[in-house]
SETI-110695 format. One line per field, with one value per residue (C-alpha): residue in one letter; x, y, z. Coordinates in Angstrom, 2 decimals, always signed. Example, Ala and Ser with C-alpha at 12.3 -4.5 7.8 and 13.67 -1.06 7.14 Angstrom:
residuo	c(a_s)
X	c(+12.30_+13.67)
Y	c(-4.50_-1.06)
Z	c(+7.80_+7.14)
//
This chain:
residuo	c(m_s_g_s_a_d_r_l_p_r_l_l_a_l_v_p_y_l_m_s_h_p_g_a_q_v_g_e_v_a_e_v_f_g_l_s_e_k_q_l_i_d_d_l_q_l_v_w_m_c_g_l_p_g_h_t_p_g_d_l_i_d_v_s_w_d_g_g_e_i_v_i_d_n_a_d_t_i_a_r_p_l_r_l_g_i_d_e_a_s_a_l_l_v_a_l_r_m_l_a_a_m_p_d_v_g_s_d_g_d_a_l_s_r_v_v_a_k_l_e_q_a_a_g_a_g_a_a_a_v_s_s_q_v_a_v_d_v_d_a_a_p_d_a_l_p_r_v_r_d_g_l_t_r_k_r_r_l_s_l_r_y_y_v_p_g_r_d_e_v_t_p_r_e_v_d_p_t_r_l_v_v_a_d_g_r_t_y_l_e_g_w_c_y_r_a_e_a_m_r_l_f_r_l_d_r_m_l_s_v_e_v_l_d_v_p_a_d_p_p_a_d_a_e_p_i_d_v_t_q_g_v_f_r_p_s_p_t_d_e_l_v_e_l_e_v_s_a_a_g_r_w_v_a_e_y_y_p_s_e_r_v_d_e_l_g_d_g_r_l_r_i_t_l_r_a_r_d_e_d_w_i_v_k_l_a_l_r_l_g_d_t_g_r_v_v_t_p_e_a_m_a_g_r_v_r_e_e_a_d_r_a_l_a_l_y_a_r_m_p)
X	c(+199.23_+198.63_+202.19_+203.30_+206.50_+203.57_+201.98_+203.93_+203.98_+199.96_+198.85_+200.89_+199.10_+195.74_+195.15_+196.00_+193.11_+191.00_+191.39_+190.84_+187.56_+185.65_+182.79_+184.47_+183.09_+185.02_+184.33_+185.35_+188.24_+189.29_+188.78_+190.87_+193.87_+193.18_+192.64_+189.68_+187.83_+189.02_+192.38_+191.19_+189.96_+193.30_+194.97_+192.18_+192.67_+196.51_+196.45_+194.25_+197.25_+199.45_+199.85_+202.08_+204.51_+202.82_+200.34_+197.39_+194.04_+194.44_+198.07_+196.36_+194.36_+190.92_+189.30_+185.69_+183.73_+181.13_+177.85_+180.96_+181.39_+185.31_+185.81_+189.11_+189.96_+193.03_+195.45_+196.41_+200.06_+200.47_+197.75_+200.63_+202.78_+206.42_+208.91_+212.23_+214.65_+217.48_+220.03_+217.35_+216.11_+219.74_+221.22_+217.99_+218.87_+223.02_+221.55_+219.11_+221.87_+224.21_+221.78_+220.30_+224.71_+224.92_+225.33_+222.83_+219.78_+219.12_+216.05_+215.03_+217.39_+214.73_+212.08_+214.42_+215.61_+212.49_+212.09_+215.03_+212.86_+209.98_+212.02_+214.14_+210.80_+209.34_+212.31_+213.24_+215.87_+218.10_+218.23_+218.81_+221.33_+223.36_+222.93_+224.53_+227.84_+228.22_+229.76_+228.59_+230.58_+231.20_+234.68_+236.00_+239.06_+238.73_+237.07_+236.25_+233.37_+231.40_+233.04_+231.95_+228.58_+228.86_+230.04_+226.96_+224.52_+225.80_+226.50_+230.11_+233.47_+236.16_+239.64_+241.07_+243.96_+243.81_+245.83_+245.95_+247.18_+247.64_+250.62_+251.13_+250.93_+249.50_+246.75_+245.02_+241.85_+238.98_+235.21_+231.86_+230.35_+227.01_+226.37_+227.33_+227.38_+228.32_+229.72_+231.72_+231.15_+232.78_+231.50_+233.06_+232.15_+231.22_+231.56_+232.81_+236.63_+239.20_+242.17_+239.72_+237.54_+235.37_+233.17_+234.69_+234.16_+236.64_+236.59_+236.36_+239.09_+241.78_+241.19_+243.92_+242.10_+239.64_+238.51_+235.23_+235.91_+233.67_+232.86_+229.75_+229.63_+229.05_+229.42_+228.52_+225.19_+225.48_+227.69_+225.79_+226.07_+228.49_+226.89_+227.86_+225.72_+227.87_+230.94_+233.01_+236.02_+235.20_+238.21_+238.70_+238.49_+241.98_+243.39_+245.66_+245.07_+246.33_+246.43_+245.65_+245.75_+244.94_+244.08_+240.97_+241.71_+241.73_+238.64_+237.19_+239.48_+236.84_+234.02_+235.49_+236.73_+234.88_+236.35_+236.87_+237.06_+237.31_+238.54_+237.89_+241.26_+240.43_+240.90_+238.79_+241.47_+240.79_+242.47_+241.32_+241.65_+241.19_+242.10_+244.74_+244.11_+247.19_+250.83_+250.93_+247.59_+248.08_+251.43_+249.50_+246.62_+249.42_+251.45_+247.99_+247.20_+250.95_+251.08_+247.52_+247.80_+250.13_+250.70_+251.02_+251.05_+252.73_+255.61_+257.30_+254.41_+254.88_+258.97_+258.30_+255.89_+258.92_+261.31_+258.91_+257.78_+262.02_+262.78_+260.22_+261.41_+264.98_+263.75_+261.83_+265.51_+267.45_+264.86_+265.90)
Y	c(+4.77_+1.26_+0.52_-2.35_-0.15_+1.97_-0.71_-1.35_+2.81_+2.70_-0.40_+1.40_+4.28_+2.30_+0.28_+3.41_+5.62_+2.86_+2.62_+6.38_+6.14_+3.13_+2.60_+4.45_+2.93_+1.36_+4.00_+6.74_+5.35_+4.50_+7.75_+9.22_+6.86_+7.27_+3.99_+2.07_+0.07_-2.91_-1.66_-1.40_-3.83_-6.06_-4.50_-4.91_-8.58_-8.57_-6.85_-9.80_-11.75_-9.42_-9.29_-10.88_-13.70_-16.37_-16.95_-18.02_-16.23_-14.17_-13.14_-12.01_-8.26_-8.90_-6.60_-6.92_-5.66_-6.77_-4.73_-1.83_-0.61_-1.80_-3.18_-4.01_-5.02_-6.71_-4.19_-2.02_-3.23_-1.58_+1.82_+2.54_+5.94_+4.82_+6.24_+6.53_+5.92_+8.18_+6.63_+6.52_+10.43_+11.43_+9.91_+12.21_+14.97_+14.66_+13.75_+16.28_+19.31_+17.61_+17.94_+21.39_+22.39_+21.35_+24.25_+23.54_+23.89_+27.56_+28.26_+25.18_+25.37_+26.78_+24.70_+21.65_+24.14_+23.82_+20.03_+19.73_+21.77_+19.90_+16.60_+17.72_+18.49_+15.04_+13.34_+14.67_+16.58_+13.05_+13.14_+16.81_+16.30_+13.55_+15.01_+18.16_+16.79_+15.56_+18.38_+18.11_+20.58_+20.40_+20.26_+23.24_+25.17_+28.62_+30.63_+27.54_+27.10_+30.37_+30.02_+26.32_+27.65_+30.83_+28.48_+25.86_+29.28_+30.89_+27.46_+28.85_+26.41_+25.73_+26.26_+24.30_+23.20_+20.62_+17.66_+14.16_+12.59_+9.24_+11.43_+14.17_+16.46_+19.52_+19.33_+22.34_+20.80_+22.77_+21.83_+21.58_+21.78_+19.47_+19.40_+19.29_+15.64_+14.72_+11.20_+9.13_+12.53_+14.79_+17.17_+16.43_+18.69_+16.51_+17.27_+17.07_+17.01_+17.92_+16.23_+13.10_+13.46_+11.74_+12.87_+12.88_+14.06_+16.97_+16.82_+20.13_+20.79_+19.41_+22.77_+25.10_+27.63_+27.87_+30.15_+31.06_+31.28_+33.01_+30.07_+28.48_+24.69_+22.30_+18.96_+16.48_+15.55_+11.49_+12.61_+10.75_+11.39_+9.44_+6.84_+8.00_+5.70_+2.74_+5.66_+7.03_+4.57_+2.55_-0.06_-0.89_-4.18_-3.37_-1.93_-4.79_-7.42_-7.20_-9.35_-8.29_-10.20_-8.31_-9.10_-8.04_-4.52_-3.92_-5.75_-2.01_-2.79_-5.08_-2.80_+0.69_-0.85_-2.70_-6.00_-8.83_-11.58_-11.49_-14.56_-15.62_-16.81_-17.45_-15.49_-12.63_-12.53_-11.80_-12.28_-9.17_-9.35_-6.19_-3.95_-1.33_+2.31_+2.74_+1.92_+4.10_+4.41_+0.58_+1.78_+4.52_+2.04_-0.54_+1.80_+2.55_-0.19_-0.68_-4.42_-4.85_-6.08_-6.51_-6.81_-10.65_-10.22_-8.88_-9.70_-6.19_-4.18_-5.79_-4.94_-1.29_-1.46_-2.94_-0.06_+2.78_+1.36_+0.92_+4.70_+5.86_+4.26_+5.70_+9.40_+8.45_+7.34_+10.47_+12.34_+13.90)
Z	c(-7.44_-9.48_-9.56_-7.99_-6.86_-5.19_-3.51_-0.07_+1.29_-0.17_+2.34_+4.81_+4.24_+3.77_+7.08_+9.73_+7.24_+7.75_+11.59_+11.93_+9.73_+10.53_+8.58_+5.44_+2.16_-0.43_-3.32_-1.00_+0.21_-3.50_-4.51_-1.44_-2.63_-6.99_-7.22_-8.98_-6.95_-8.35_-7.67_-4.07_-3.27_-4.14_-1.54_+1.21_+0.41_+0.31_+3.93_+4.58_+4.26_+6.69_+10.23_+12.80_+12.59_+13.43_+10.69_+12.59_+12.36_+15.48_+14.24_+10.53_+9.66_+9.69_+6.72_+5.19_+2.87_+2.13_+1.19_+0.36_+3.72_+5.00_+8.81_+9.59_+12.88_+14.49_+12.85_+15.90_+15.36_+12.37_+12.79_+15.75_+14.88_+13.41_+16.34_+16.22_+18.73_+19.10_+17.24_+14.23_+14.64_+14.90_+11.79_+10.16_+11.64_+10.26_+7.14_+6.77_+8.05_+5.97_+3.01_+4.15_+3.49_+0.25_-2.19_-4.75_-1.81_-2.82_-1.58_+0.07_+2.74_+5.16_+3.85_+5.28_+8.66_+9.17_+8.50_+10.88_+14.41_+13.47_+13.60_+16.57_+18.63_+17.85_+18.55_+22.33_+23.02_+23.25_+19.46_+19.57_+21.39_+20.34_+16.18_+17.80_+18.71_+14.82_+12.91_+9.12_+6.61_+3.21_+2.45_-0.58_-1.21_-0.72_-3.84_-4.86_-4.45_-5.28_-9.01_-9.36_-8.42_-11.19_-14.15_-13.19_-13.19_-15.52_-17.42_-18.49_-19.16_-15.83_-15.96_-12.98_-11.44_-9.83_-7.44_-7.97_-4.81_-7.29_-9.56_-6.75_-9.57_-10.69_-13.91_-15.09_-16.41_-18.01_-17.83_-18.63_-15.00_-14.98_-11.46_-7.58_-5.73_-3.31_-2.33_+0.91_+2.87_-0.09_-2.33_-6.13_-9.03_-12.33_-15.70_-18.76_-18.48_-22.29_-20.73_-20.32_-23.04_-20.62_-17.50_-14.64_-10.86_-9.18_-5.30_-4.52_-1.74_-4.70_-6.83_-6.19_-8.22_-10.38_-13.56_-14.92_-18.33_-21.04_-23.38_-22.83_-21.23_-24.09_-23.21_-25.56_-26.01_-25.03_-21.89_-18.67_-14.69_-13.22_-11.55_-7.19_-5.54_-4.36_-4.44_-6.45_-6.37_-9.59_-11.32_-14.65_-16.01_-17.49_-13.66_-12.59_-9.91_-6.74_-3.44_-0.19_+2.73_+6.37_+9.64_+11.52_+11.82_+8.36_+7.24_+6.65_+2.57_+1.86_+3.22_+1.10_-1.60_-4.34_-4.82_-7.10_-4.33_-0.83_+0.91_+5.14_+6.44_+10.16_+13.56_+11.60_+8.78_+4.52_+1.41_-0.55_-4.47_-6.16_-9.15_-8.43_-10.04_-10.35_-8.38_-5.99_-4.85_-3.66_-2.16_-0.10_+0.73_+1.98_+4.01_+5.88_+6.96_+8.46_+10.54_+9.49_+6.15_+3.55_+0.34_-1.59_-5.75_-7.99_-5.97_-8.31_-6.07_-2.26_-2.73_-3.64_-0.30_+1.60_+0.01_+0.67_+4.39_+4.52_+3.26_+5.74_+8.37_+8.31_+8.13_+11.01_+12.46_+11.29_+13.38_+16.79)
//
């Protein structure tokens, strides 16, 4: 553990260790943390410059190692165990339960259940009660999940009938599966799609049917996993630029979708410039916004939104 990426967690562990082992020797502590004595002394010199805001001698940690014996003082704040608030513990419990519900956890599920039980006990009844009120579910169409898992386990190609909401159509797909991922609260199959000739993500709850083929899965060697750390939606530079104006109630659009530009208009309103993967998607987004947002440009797309809104209102007017 000598890299810079490991230094902060090492220092956070080093201070409580020294506080609980008074008189520890440099050589002994270096061995415990897997460091050379020089690396440990470098860490101690950094600890000596840490402490509470103010940076006066009374605010900083006092540490010395003369004669090989490490003496540390004024570090009680860092030495105290981490205590999570109810909201923090509840969020962690919900995340752990969601992880335990993942289809590819397998035998690790028992270990996760034990971690959840220990965290509930440590966090207290409040966090356990709050987190238990949050339902954690992994969306999947009937029979889709076990067949997808079978294809992944046996490394077999999958034949899908897949619903594409943007075009409101069902498409046949043959996919070499690579993994299951959870992003934006949904479960996706990642795999090489022979229709698109590229890596694609397929939501399990949009699979109308799944068949495991007796064909070995063989994605191209240069096919790379899709990065979902920032969400699933990834606009292309060739997608059309669209300008939206939203009220304070529609600001969520700028937070939920990648935007090229966001300008404040006052009174909580925003002008958002983003790329539309297709016109149908923008129309649905605009209709979803209702009176909290509108399409400004391009004019043709704004016109279509108005037409769709008028059509929807006409249908409501004919209802008894």
